[in-house]
C-alpha positions, -999 to 999 in steps of 0.1 A, spaced: 218 69 189 222 37 169 256 25 159 254 38 123 247 73 135 275 70 160 300 58 133 288 86 109 295 112 136 330 98 143 339 94 106 331 131 100 350 140 132 379 118 122 381 132 87 383 167 101 409 157 127 431 138 102 428 159 71 413 192 83 385 187 58 347 185 65 326 159 47 288 165 44 278 128 46 290 92 50 279 64 27 273 30 43 265 -5 30 262 -40 44 295 -58 46 298 -84 19 296 -120 32 331 -129 22 347 -102 43 350 -99 81 328 -70 94 293 -59 103 290 -25 86 310 -9 58 319 27 52 324 35 15 356 56 11 353 65 -26 329 94 -22 353 110 2 379 114 -25 360 144 -38 370 162 -6 405 147 -1 426 133 -29 446 102 -19 448 65 -18 414 51 -7 431 22 11 452 46 32 423 69 39 402 39 50 431 26 72 435 61 89 397 63 95 396 27 108 423 34 134 405 66 145 371 48 148 386 19 168 402 44 192 371 65 196 341 41 194 340 15 221 316 -7 202 340 -11 172 367 -37 180 384 -42 147 385 -32 110 398 -42 76 401 -23 43 393 -38 10 401 -14 -18 379 16 -10 357 -2 16 362 1 53 347 -29 70 341 -24 107 336 -52 133 310 -44 160 314 -59 194 289 -86 205 280 -65 236 264 -38 213 241 -63 197 232 -80 230 224 -46 246 204 -36 216 184 -69 217 176 -65 254 161 -31 248 137 -43 221 129 -79 233 99 -69 253 89 -39 233 56 -48 218 56 -18 194 92 -21 183 97 -1 151 66 20 155 68 57 162 42 75 183 26 106 167 36 140 181 9 162 195 14 190 170 20 167 140 -4 173 111 -26 143 101 -26 126 66 -57 116 48 -54 85 26 -80 80 -1 -85 46 -16 -111 22 -32 -134 50 -45 -157 26 -65 -186 32 -88 -220 21 -75 -229 3 -108 -207 -28 -103 -190 -49 -77 -153 -45 -68 -129 -63 -91 -92 -73 -91 -81 -37 -99 -100 -25 -69 -82 -52 -48 -48 -37 -57 -61 -2 -49 -76 -12 -16 -46 -32 -5 -22 -4 -14 -42 24 2 -49 5 34 -13 -7 38 2 28 31 -22 43 57 -10 17 82 26 23 74 23 61 77 6 56 110 34 33 122 59 60 111 44 84 135 15 103 119 -22 104 126 -40 90 96 -76 92 83 -87 66 58 -113 77 33 -129 71 0 -151 91 -24 -179 69 -37 -189 76 -74 -226 72 -69 -239 95 -97 -236 99 -134 -247 83 -166 -231 49 -158 -252 47 -126 -283 55 -146 -275 27 -171 -278 1 -143 -309 17 -129 -326 18 -163 -317 -18 -172 -331 -30 -138 -362 -10 -144 -368 -24 -179 -356 -60 -174 -354 -67 -137 -390 -78 -130 -387 -64 -95 -359 -88 -84 -339 -79 -53 -308 -92 -35 -332 -110 -11 -353 -126 -39 -322 -137 -59 -297 -145 -31 -271 -123 -48 -250 -97 -31 -265 -63 -39 -234 -50 -58 -234 -82 -80 -271 -78 -88 -267 -41 -98 -235 -50 -118 -254 -76 -138 -278 -49 -150 -248 -27 -160 -237 -56 -182 -274 -61 -194 -276 -24 -204 -245 -28 -226 -258 -60 -242 -292 -44 -251 -275 -11 -262 -253 -30 -286 -284 -47 -301 -301 -13 -307 -269 0 -323 -268 -30 -346 -305 -25 -356 -299 12 -364 -268 4 -385 -289 -22 -404 -313 6 -413 -286 27 -428 -273 47 -398 -235 52 -394 -220 36 -363 -213 70 -348 -249 81 -353 -263 48 -341 -244 50 -308 -258 85 -302 -294 77 -313 -299 44 -296 -332 47 -276 -317 31 -245 -289 56 -242 -313 85 -247 -335 71 -219 -304 68 -196 -295 105 -204 -330 116 -196 -330 96 -163 -298 115 -154 -314 148 -161 -344 138 -139 -320 127 -111 -303 161 -112 -337 178 -112 -346 158 -80 -374 137 -96 -389 117 -67 -392 83 -84 -357 84 -100 -341 95 -67 -360 68 -48 -348 41 -72 -312 55 -71 -313 53 -32 -327 18 -32 -301 4 -57 -272 22 -41 -282 8 -7 -280 -27 -22 -245 -19 -35 -232 -5 -2 -243 -37 16 -224 -57 -9 -193 -35 -7 -193 -38 31 -191 -76 28 -162 -74 4 -143 -49 25 -148 -70 56 -135 -101 38 -106 -82 24 -97 -68 58 -98 -31 49 -118 -2 66 -124 35 64 -128 63 89 -151 84 68 -168 84 34 -175 110 8 -202 107 -19 -199 123 -53 -237 131 -51 -227 154 -23 -195 168 -37 -202 172 -74 -212 208 -69 -182 217 -47 -155 238 -62 -177 262 -81 -173 289 -55 -136 284 -55 -135 289 -93 -152 323 -87 -126 332 -61 -98 320 -84 -111 343 -112 -108 372 -89 -72 362 -79 -62 357 -116 -56 320 -111 -83 313 -137 -95 331 -168 -127 332 -187 -130 325 -225 -154 342 -248 -179 313 -246 -181 318 -208 -160 287 -199 -134 291 -172 -98 278 -176 -65 276 -158 -34 282 -180 -6 259 -168 16 262 -199 43 281 -180 45 251 -157 50 227 -186 14 215 -186 -16 225 -207 -47 247 -203 -73 230 -181 -110 237 -181 -125 241 -146 -161 253 -155 -181 246 -187 -196 275 -207 -231 265 -193 -217 269 -157 -215 232 -149 -186 217 -131 -161 192 -145 -143 165 -125 -114 188 -118 -137 214 -102 -152 187 -80 -118 174 -69 -106 209 -61 -137 215 -39 -136 180 -22 -99 185 -12 -108 219 4 -138 204 20 -118 176 36 -95 201 52 -125 220 65 -140 188 79 -107 177 95 -88 207 107 -57 187 116 -52 173 81 -20 187 66 -16 164 36 -34 138 14 -25 106 -4 -47 97 -34 -45 60 -43 -55 61 -80 -43 42 -111 -15 56 -132 -39 65 -160 -48 96 -139 -12 108 -134 -18 140 -154 -51 147 -136 -33 148 -103 -4 168 -116 -30 195 -126 -51 192 -94 -21 196 -71 -7 225 -91 -41 244 -92 -45 240 -54 -9 254 -49 -18 284 -72 -49 289 -51 -26 295 -21 -33 264 1 -2 255 21 -13 219 25 -12 215 -13 26 210 -10 18 178 10 -4 161 -16 8 128 -31 -7 107 -59 -1 70 -50 0 60 -87 -1 23 -95 0 0 -125 -27 -22 -137 -32 -58 -127 -34 -82 -156 -43 -119 -157 -29 -145 -181 -63 -142 -199 -58 -105 -206 -74 -71 -198 -107 -68 -179 -138 -49 -190 -166 -42 -166 -193 -34 -191 -187 -66 -209 -187 -86 -177 -152 -99 -182 -138 -86 -149 -123 -108 -121 -147 -102 -93 -130 -95 -59 -152 -118 -40 -147 -147 -65 -110 -141 -64 -109 -143 -26 -128 -176 -27 -105 -189 -54 -74 -180 -33 -89 -198 -3 -97 -229 -25 -62 -229 -39 -47 -227 -4 -69 -256 6 -58 -278 -24 -21 -271 -18 -23 -276 20 -41 -309 15 -14 -320 -10 13 -312 16 -6 -331 43 4 -309 72 -30 -305 89 -34 -336 111 -54 -329 142 -71 -297 129 -109 -294 132 -128 -284 100 -134 -249 114 -96 -245 121 -88 -258 86 -112 -234 69 -99 -204 89 -63 -214 80 -71 -218 43 -86 -183 43 -55 -169 62 -31 -185 37 -51 -177 6 -56 -140 15 -20 -137 27 -9 -151 -6 -30 -126 -26 -20 -96 -5 17 -104 -4 18 -111 -42 3 -77 -49 21 -57 -22 56 -70 -27 57 -53 -61 66 -16 -64 32 2 -68 43 18 -101 49 -15 -118 22 -34 -137 14 -69 -122 6 -101 -140 -13 -120 -113 -11 -158 -112 -32 -171 -82 -15 -205 -83 21 -193 -81 12 -169 -53 2 -198 -30 36 -214 -29 53 -225 3 87 -217 -12 103 -185 -23 92 -149 -19 55 -155 -11 31 -148 17 26 -185 27 64 -191 29 67 -162 54 36 -174 73 50 -209 75 82 -195 90 62 -177 116 42 -209 124 75 -228 127 88 -203 153 55 -207 173 61 -244 174 96 -238 188 81 -215 215 55 -241 224 82 -266 230 104 -243 251 94 -256 286 118 -234 305 120 -198 317 134 -176 289 120 -143 301 152 -127 315 181 -112 296 214 -132 292 248 -124 279 266 -148 254 292 -148 227 272 -145 195 273 -170 166 277 -152 133 241 -163 123 227 -147 154 246 -115 146 232 -114 111 197 -118 124 202 -91 150 214 -67 122 183 -75 103 161 -67 133 180 -35 140 170 -19 107 132 -25 111 124 10 124 143 26 95 125 3 70 91 16 83 102 52 78 116 44 44 83 26 34 63 56 46 84 82 28 82 62 -4 46 53 0 56 17 -7 44 -14 11 69 -33 -11 97 -20 12 80 -38 41 72 -69 22 107 -75 9 123 -66 43 101 -93 58 112 -118 32 149 -110 39 143 -114 76 127 -148 71 155 -159 48 180 -149 75 160 -167 102 159 -199 81 196 -197 76 200 -193 114 176 -222 120 195 -246 97 229 -237 111 223 -232 148 207 -256 173 180 -239 193 162 -262 217 190 -288 213 217 -264 225 234 -276 257 245 -242 270 216 -228 290 222 -191 283 227 -198 245 194 -218 245 175 -190 263 189 -163 240 181 -183 208 145 -188 219 142 -151 227 157 -142 193 133 -166 175 104 -151 194 114 -115 185 118 -125 148 82 -139 150 70 -107 166 86 -86 139 71 -108 111 37 -104 127 42 -66 131 54 -61 95 26 -83 81 1 -63 101 12 -32 81 4 -52 49 -30 -63 63 -19 -99 65 -26 -123 93 -1 -149 105 -12 -184 118 1 -200 149 1 -234 133 4 -246 97 
């Protein structure tokens, strides 16, 4: 039992003993810097259960806790705040239990615990991954790692949108204008090559629209009657009918794209346990609709279309089957969710990492699955996130104005190189070491900048300001880690065994920060928020730097104090590395 839980138990016990009143909970906060104490009990909420002077109630409880909790040595009351002083021995004992624990903060999954499937990325095979996909991938991967660290088995997955009119547009444009070029003949990544033809289609399509308008067509009619669009629509019908030539071209171009995606995912440092393809799932769900009709979950309109009436739930009516019997996206998503639970029997919940423009879609999806009677539908979560903007404005794939994910990673590495060279800190590094370090810093800056922001918030991404060695940035935290590694390399004495010392207040503050790490992981998991981990790590680093500036480590004359301070610095470094691993960020040993 940690000290906060012990205090909570004794406060409740003391309140009952002193006033013959039970209180349901105890509110805590960190003790303000200007007051003596390590943890503060907030008295004001207790006044709902016992009227009285908050200072007197705090004093009564303080005396009771000092008498009944050996780790609490003193207290003071400021207005309605009971500040408790925790004995050094508690922090020393705590530290000695975690110092050599390589997985400190992480929880092992229970044998009977249901797994969670986390979906992210889910790109279209008509274009390369862009900045929006970067946020999606970083969020999904990090949330999966955090949930795993919090004690659940996790499957990482994506559904690849590999069919539809947008895919046929790239295929048709390549067929008409590509002159047989391939990734090998052009030296382009496959996803880039295919993406170029998606842009090419849009360019040629606009020319046709302009020609039709010049001949007297309305813009609306011109868009529908443009020969290129009609050809793409016909190609889609051929694909759905299994036309051999169209399917072969589709397979070839998708293979190019997947090879390109793999390179991007590898460079970004994300991975997946399994993949689903829309070409395999777009017919799923139709049988479920038939079953839902029998149960009365759905109803059929006069034109034969099938709907779900969600008006009693504050939503709208939602179509799940067209009048011609074809599925809509909702049908497919219903079927895919059910299929995933069939494929992975231990899955008891899912997290969908999808932008906030799909909030309503997931509200409807989750509600329909609940109405269909699936227990696991109560454990579905939409990890909704805001867009990523650039100073130059909004991105548009079909117009070729997106920020390519690969180009962005190269730019981040280049920016890290420029800033590192300006600072002149790389004497003695080989070119290979330098390049690896630039990549580590650049990607760390990108990932941290995106993940430190609450997922729901929109981001204005500025590559230059993200690679800053000061402030709440990835490089600042990485630099602190590297600084600690330098201290450890210089520690030419045995610091492996536990010691007992009287703590400096800066050591105590650092230990308090380390103590909350397991709770931070649980909090981040329950909120599906890597920002909780990112900002905790920044707070830990700030606390370490304050310690470093105020307390001598290797220059300390007292042997036990010197040993303890190296141990403490080492554990802080381990925790930085551990927390950053949950964000998918590497830490360099030297900077």
